[in-house]
C-alpha positions in Angstrom: -3.3 1.8 18.2 -3.6 3.0 15.2 -3.2 0.3 12.8 -2.1 1.9 9.8 0.2 1.8 6.7 2.9 1.8 8.6 1.4 -0.8 11.6 1.1 -3.4 8.9 4.6 -2.8 7.4 6.0 -3.7 10.2 4.1 -7.0 10.8 3.4 -8.8 7.7 5.8 -9.9 4.5 5.3 -7.1 2.2 7.5 -4.5 2.4 7.8 -1.2 0.2 4.9 -0.5 -2.7 4.7 -4.2 -2.2 2.7 -3.4 0.9 -0.7 -2.2 -1.0 -2.9 -1.2 2.5 -3.6 1.8 4.2 -5.0 0.8 7.2 -7.0 -1.4 8.9 -10.9 -0.3 9.4 -11.8 -3.1 11.1 -11.8 -7.0 13.0 -12.2 -9.6 14.9 -11.3 -13.3 15.3 -13.5 -13.9 12.1 -13.1 -10.9 9.4 -11.5 -7.8 8.8 -11.8 -5.3 6.8 -8.8 -3.0 5.1 -8.7 0.2 3.0 -6.3 0.9 0.1 -5.7 3.9 -2.1 -2.7 2.6 -3.4 -4.4 1.1 -7.5 -4.5 5.2 -8.1 -0.4 5.3 -7.7 1.3 5.7 -11.5 4.3 3.9 -11.0 2.3 1.2 -8.6 4.5 -2.0 -8.6 1.9 -4.7 -10.0 1.0 -2.5 -13.0 2.4 -3.7 -16.9 2.2 -2.8 -20.1 0.1 0.7 -19.0 -2.6 -0.9 -17.0 -3.8 -2.7 -13.7 -5.4 -5.4 -14.2 -8.3 -6.5 -12.1 -6.5 -9.8 -10.9 -4.6 -7.7 -8.9 -7.3 -7.4 -6.5 -6.6 -11.4 -5.3 -3.2 -9.3 -3.9 -5.1 -7.2 -1.9 -7.5 -9.9 -0.9 -4.2 -12.1 0.2 -2.5 -8.5 2.1 -5.7 -8.3 3.9 -5.4 -12.3 5.7 -1.8 -11.8 6.1 -2.9 -8.3 8.3 -5.3 -11.0 10.0 -3.0 -13.6 10.3 -0.3 -11.2 11.8 -3.5 -9.5 14.3 -4.6 -12.8 15.4 -0.8 -13.8 16.7 0.3 -13.4 20.2 3.5 -11.2 20.5 4.1 -8.1 18.4 6.5 -9.8 15.6 5.5 -10.4 11.8 3.0 -12.4 11.4 3.8 -16.2 10.2 5.4 -16.3 6.9 2.8 -17.7 4.5 1.8 -18.8 0.7 -1.5 -18.2 -1.2 -1.9 -21.8 -2.3 -5.1 -21.3 -4.7 -8.0 -18.5 -5.5 -11.3 -20.2 -5.9 -14.9 -19.1 -7.3 -13.1 -15.9 -7.8 -15.1 -13.3 -10.0 -14.0 -10.2 -11.2 -16.1 -7.3 -12.1 -14.0 -4.9 -13.6 -11.3 -5.4 -16.1 -8.8 -2.7 -15.5 -8.4 -1.0 -12.0 -7.5 2.2 -13.6 -11.3 2.7 -13.6 -11.6 2.8 -10.3 -11.2 6.1 -8.5 -12.4 5.4 -5.2 -10.8 4.0 -1.9 -10.5 0.3 -1.9 -12.5 -1.5 1.1 -11.1 -4.8 1.4 -13.3 -8.1 3.3 -11.8 -11.4 4.5 -13.9 -13.4 6.5 -11.8 -16.6 7.8 -13.8 -19.6 7.3 -11.4 -22.1 8.7 -7.8 -21.9 9.9 -5.4 -23.9 12.1 -1.5 -24.0 12.1 -1.3 -24.7 8.9 -3.4 -22.7 7.1 -6.7 -20.5 6.4 -9.7 -20.6 4.7 -11.3 -17.1 3.6 -14.4 -15.5 1.9 -13.3 -12.5 0.4 -14.4 -9.2 -1.3 -13.4 -5.6 -2.7 -15.3 -3.2 -3.8 -14.8 0.8 -3.8 -17.5 3.5 -4.1 -20.8 0.7 -3.0 -19.5 -0.7 -6.2 -18.5 -4.5 -5.7 -15.4 -5.4 -7.4 -14.1 -8.9 -7.4 -14.8 -11.9 -4.9 -13.8 -15.2 -3.8 -12.3 -17.6 -1.7 -8.6 -18.2 -1.0 -7.1 -20.6 1.1 -3.2 -19.7 2.7 -1.0 -22.2 3.8 1.0 -21.1 7.1 5.5 -22.1 7.3 5.2 -24.3 10.4 4.2 -22.6 13.9 1.7 -20.4 12.2 -1.2 -19.3 13.3 
């Protein structure tokens, strides 16, 4: 099974240009790594005033967490809808993603999770350079995983 952009779009709520991830590189019950190149698109949906701020890296991490949730769920449907509840201890180590020419590598490690939500530690890097890191909590709709 290829876990490419089409697979991701079929399993998460993010659709159209807002589905930012290209592929799942690896995953386990406790961790996931995805790749993305959408930050280079001049018509990126989060671009504003000619720039794509580094805070947008939190969205890349959140989508990686959504993909992880989809992979953890049994069955072949979409992941339960969730909401990013908080992002803490976030460090943004660049200002503008326009300075990043390489592919993004987004990693998330599930620290805790149950049917109501999950806590993840995440990092985003490109060509070996750390761009952002932090922790995020996700609240899931009733019946989520």
